N, C-alpha and C positions, 0 to 999 in steps of 0.2 A: 468472655460475651461483652459486647459494649454495654456501657450505661444507660447509652440511649436508648436500648431495647425494647420495643412494644412485648415482648414475650412475658406473660405476666409469670411462670414460674421459672427460675432460671438453673434450676437443678440439669445435670447432663450425665446421661448414660452414654460412656461410652465402650465397646467391643473390640477387642483386639488380640489375637491371638499372638504367641509368643513369636518375636523378631518383626513385629505388624507397623512398628515404629511408634508405640504409644507415646514413649517419653522424649520420643526427638521432637516429634510432629504434634504433639498435644500435649504435654507437661508442662515441658521447659519455654515454649514461648506463653501459655498461658501465667505461666510463674512470673516470667520475665514482664509482660503487658500490663498486668496488674500492678500499679504502683502505691497505690491508696488504702487498700484493703489489706486485714491480716489474711494470711495465709498456713493453712495449714496441710500440710504433704508429707503423703509416706513414701519412705526411699528405700524400697527393696533393696538395691546394689548397695547403698551407700553415694553410689556418686550426683545426685543431685544435689548434695550439699554440698563439693566438691568443687563442682562446675558451675553453682549460681550462688553461695555464700557469699561471696566476695562483691557479687554485683548486688546485691540488695541490700549490704551495709549501705553500697555506694546511693543506692535510692532514700537512703534514711531508716533502714529496718534494725529494729532489734532480733538477732539471730540466736535461737535456740536450736539444741539439737540433743533427740531422746534415744537409745540407743537399746531394739529389744532383742538384740541375736548374741553380742558383750557384754551387755549392760556395763558398759564402763565408761559412759558418759554422765549427765545427771541422774539424780534419784527421785523417784518419786514414788509417794506413798499414797495408798489407797485410801486409806482411813482418814486424811486432812480434807477428803472431800464428802466425810461422812457429818451431816449435821444434825439429825435426827433417826428415828428407828425407820421412816420409809426408807432413807437414802440405805441403813442398815443392810434390808431387807432386797433394796434392789441391786447391791454388790454381791448379795450371797446369792442370786436370782441367775444374774451374769455368770460368776464363778459355777455355778452349779452345769447351767445349762452348756457352758465350754468343756467342761471335764469331761463330761461321757462321749463318745462316738455318734450316737443319733439324736442327743440333747432329750431322750424323752424324757418325764418324770414320772416315776416311781414313786410307791408308800417311802420306801427307806432313802430315794435322793429329798424327797421334801422336808424328811423330818430332818436329815441333814442340814439341808439348804436354812431350816428353822433354825439346827442349833449354830449355823454359823452366825446367824444373824443377832441372835440374841448373845454370842460371846461379843461382838464387834460393839453392841450395844453395854455391855460391860465395859468392857476395854474403852471406851472411848470416855463412860464416865467417871474412872476408875482410875487411868494412866494416862498423867501427863505425856502429848506429844505421843500416842500408841500409834502401832503398826501392828503388820500382820503377824511378824513373831509374839508380840505379846499374846495374840490369841494364840497361837499353838502353846504358849507356854501354858496360860489358862488351862487349855484343853487338860494337858499332859497332864495339870496339876488338880485338875477339880472335878474335869470328866470321865477322861479313862482308867482310873484306876477301880473302883467297882461302883455299882448303884445307890453304896450306903453315901458314900463320900459326896457322890456327885447329889443327891437329893437330900442330903444335911447343906451342903452347901448353899443351892438354890434357896429354902425353907429357913436356915438360919441364918445365915450372911448377908443375903441378899433381900428378903422381904419382897412382903407385897407390895410394895412402894418405891421397890428398886426398877428402875425402867426399861431392863433384862429382864424381869420376874415373869412376866406373860407371855414373853418368847420361849424362857426355858424350864418354865413349870410344867406343861402338857409333858417335857421328855422325861420327867421322872418316874411314871408309870412304867416306861419301856423296862422292860426285862428279859435274861435269858436270851437265847438266839437274834431275836427282834433288836437286842441293842446293841449286840456285836456287829449286826449286819448296819444300823444305824452310823455306830461310829467306826466303822469300814470306810463307809459312802463316803462320810465326814473326811477323814483321811485321806481319801484319793481322790478328794476334789479341792482340798489345798495342798495336795502334794508337789505344788511347783516353788509354794511358798517356804518349803524345807530345805530348797535348793541353796547354799550358800552366797552364792553371785545374786541371786534373787533376793535372798533374805536381806543382802547389806544395799540393794540399791533401794527396797522399797521400806528402808525405816525410815528415811527422809527424806521430804522435798525438797531440790533444789530453784525450782520455781514454782509461781504461785499462775494458775489460769486466770485472775483477774489481772495480771500483765499485759496479756493478750489485746486487753480492751482500754489500759491505762496509753498504747503507744502503738503503733500499726510493727506489725511482729511476724518473723516465721519460723515457723515449727516442723522441724526435719524430724520424723518418725522413722528412724531405721527398722524395719523388719524382716526376718527371713522370706525369700523370695520363691521359695517353694513349700513345702510343709512348715506348717510353724505350731512346734511344740508347746508353746506358752499362749495359746488364746486366750487360757481363763485370764492371763493378766493383760493380753493387749485390749482384749474387747472391752473390760472395766474399764481401762484409760481411756477410750473415745468414745465411752457411753459415759462417764463420769465428766471427761470435755464440753460433749454435746450438754449434760444437762449442766455444768455452768454456765453455757454461754444463754441456754435460756433462762435462768436467775439471773446474769446479767440484765439481760434483754428485758426481763421483768421489772427491775428496778429502776429503769430507764423507759419508763412508758412505754412498755412493748417495742422497742426498738435500740439494735445494737449500737452502741456510738460509733465505733467502727468496724463497716462490714465486712463480713466474714467467708472466705470460699476455702471448701476442704475440696483438696484434690486427692483424692486416693485410689492410687494403685493398686494394684493385686489387693481388690477392697475384700475377697474372699480369704485370703489368709492373715486379715484379722482375727476373726471369729464373729460369732452371733451379736447383733447389736441388738439390744433387746428392742421395741418399736423402733426400728428404722425405718417402717413402712409412715407410722404418723408421724415423727420428724420430720421426712421428706413432704409430708402433707399441709406441714405446718411451719417449716423455717421461713417460707417466704415472707410474711409480714414482718420478721425477726431482722431482716439483711442478714441473712443465713444462706448458704447456695453450696450443693451438693455435689462432687462430679464423681460418680461412681465407675471405677474402671476394672473392667472381668475380661477375661478371656474369653469366657463363653456363658451364655444362659444358667448352665448345667450347674456352674459353680455357684449360682446364687441358689437354687434348687435342691445341691446337696444340702444347704445348709438349713436355707429358711422353707424351705417348703416349698413344692407348686401355688400353695395361695398365696402364702404371701408374696412368694416370686413376682407374680399379678402387680399384688399392692404396689411391691419397688418400681417395676416395669411401668406402670400408667400415671406415679407421682414424678416421674422427670418427661417434661413436656420436648424436651430436645436427646434426641438418638442418634449417636455416631457409629456408626461402622465402617471401622479400618479393615478388619480382614475375622475370619474365623474358620476353622476346620471341624466344627462341630455341627450335623447335618441339622438336628434340630433346630439349632441359632439361626442359621442360615435359611429355614422353613418359616423361621418367624419374623424375620425382617422383607423375605419376599411376600407376606401374605401382611405386612404391613403397610408395605408399598401400593397394594392393590391390584386392580387389574385393568386393561388398557384394551381396548376394541381397535384391531388391524384389519385390513381391506386385504384383502386375500383375490386377486385376479388368477383367471386359468385362460388357456386358449387351448384351440385343436383346430386341425388342417385335415380334410378329407378330399381324393381324387380320383372321378369314379373314368372309364372307358380305358386307354391305352394305347401304347404307340404303333400298335399293326394296324390297329383301324380307324389312324388319324383324326379318330373323335377324343378328346378328354374335357372333363372338367373338374376346376378345383372350387371347394369350399370353406370358410372359416366361418368359427364360431370364440364369441368370446363370453366368458360368464364371470362373472364378481360374488364374491363372498364376503361375510365380519363376521369375525370369530372372535372369543374373547380370548386374553393371554397376560400371562404376569406382567405388570409394568417392570419390575427387575424379576428375570428369571432365577431361580435358584444359581443356576451355571453359573453366571454374571456375578452374583456373590462368591461363591466360591473359587472362580479364578479371576478373582481381582486384580487387577494390577498395583503393584507396589507404592505406586502414586498415586492412589487414587482414591476413594473414600465415597460413603453414601450418607446424606444428612437429612434427619427423618424430625421435623416439627410440627408440633398440634398446628393444625390449623392452615398449612401450607403443603404444595407437593414437593415429594422428596427429591432431594439435589445430588448431585455428583459431582464430588469436586477435586481438586488435589489437594495433598496433605501439603501443612505449613511447616515445613522442614526446619526447623530451630537453624540449620547451616545457613540457607536458603535468606532465611528474613537477616540473620546478623552475621553472617560471615565467620569471620573467626574472631568473634569478639568473645563467644563465650570459652571458647578454647584459650584464648592468651588470660584468661580471669579464674581459670580451672585451677585449685586448689591442690597442691599436692604432696604437703607436709600432711603429718597425723595433726585435724584442729586438738588443741587445748582443752580441758575439760573445762567445761563452762563453773566447776565449784572453786575454779582459781579466780575468777572475774565476777565480783561488784556488779550491778548496772545501777544508774542514777537514781532508777526511782525505787531501790532497797532504799538508797540512804534517804531519799524523802520521806518512806514511808517509817524508817526508825526517827526519823531526825521529829517524826507525829506524834509517833506512839509516847504515850505518856505511864502507862500502865498494863504489864503483861493482860492477857485474857485468861479468866478464871474458868468460865464458861465451858465443858469441854464439849458440846456442840458448836461452839462459836469458831473456831479460827479452822485455817484451813492449810495453804502448803506454807512454809514457815518462812522458807529461803528465796531469796531470787539470785539467779547466780545468772548471765547471760552470757553466748559466744558472742563478742563485739570488741571493736575498739573505736576509740573518739574520732569522726572524720571531717574534715573538711565540707559542710553544707551545702556550700556553693559550688562543689565538683559531685555532685549527684548525678549519677548516670540517668540520661533522659530519652526517651523513645516518643518521634511524633505518632499519634495516633486517632486516626480522623474516627472520631465517634457515630459519626451520621452515615457511615458508611453502610451496605450491606449488611442483613444482622448473620450469615455464613460467614465472613467477611476475614474473621478471626482463625480458620480452618484451611482457607486456599493461599497459594502463594503463585505471584506472576514467574512466567518462564521465561527466565533472562541470563544473557552470561555475567557473571557475578562479580567480573571486575567491571561491566557497564553502568552498574546501579548500587545507587546512594544506599542507606539504611531507609530514609524515608520512604524511595522507590522500592525498595524491598517490600515495604510492608502493603505498599498498594496491591492488593490481593487481587486474582482473578476472579470475576463475576460467577456466581453458579448458575447451572445452565438445568432449568426444567425437563427431566427427564421427557414428559409428556410433546416436544417439539422436536425430538431425535426420532420419534417413531412415526 
């Protein structure tokens, strides 16, 4: 979205079924055209990193990658971003909600969540550089054996003045089948952290979220593109990342030093991000914008429910329809476009007399009537051409646009910069930011809640800043121009011409 836009809310909601060109016509063009903001982009296939990382380095970016499929890249320790008991309860709630199919709370889930929060607070207080593996160890040693062991530990070893006491004390009264059900629910909630690859990945953080505001950066988040069995981890990651951006904005008089854009392809695969609707409603003032990309509205309803889905949709001032196979989604966009009035003319002719009589007469009549019809019929949305899309902006009439295919804008530039080698793990490369931080550090933190991610490792190479890839982009063009491309043979257009996009047409002038 152009920086000069008059649109107050910069959040964009994109609907596109599989094969509709979400990546090639929206994610990649916006990823490359935004050259000054920090970018957080989900990378379901892992292809975005290969296709664009080299280009972003040339644009002066620090490039990061985290892998939630094979867990072979950077490490991420969720407990590095727990600074007090409120953070502990937040992470325990997110884990709990994403560990059950329906996400509904019951007595046992609520008690298990409270137990997780209490154990996290205990580990952050007592264990330097605590991780989820430490939480599991404490549970197995102090909670799981029997009621007496647990109660004695809370009353005698912790005591009333320990930060974790109030969270754990109420659980010591549980006994019998109730206690067994709560501990079983707890074990279910944190089961993914028992997997060796996840246990290893979450022991230590290889980068700190604060780095994203020290220098313009791009983070590629590799996730499963179909069903994600690790939503308890990916949802915590994004929840903590967003919360940290809010903290950094609060420390800078309510504004991020570097504006930040989230490009969340396959958004539903992240899992449920608590208070996402609230984030959408408040992030504008921070310099934060969210691009929520789904296959259909039903994906949101399955995770957030109908009421929260309505809130999420209403907090995007811009909605882009690429294609959908879901009739409820098609109906929603048709109703969003509204109705128009069409004039229908009918005519008739009658004749009297006959050929044999030699006399005949004819009369003609014509009538007009006005009827209401959908501005964009459901059939038009269901059978939309592969190159077309519809754009809805609050306060403006809907527009029919041509998709901005990256190959039409950049030619073979992306293809020529696509990396085919296996990326070097970030753990093998330290950034200059880390070196500066180490030089300034005089003594280690001793407060258990005062530390965040400890290490900074960046996938990047030193480059000649004079060689930065630059694209001319006229910010004064129409609001919708980022979505459209000019139909012209590739060989006859320069990069600058390819960026001149075709003006959107108000549908009402076509009817």
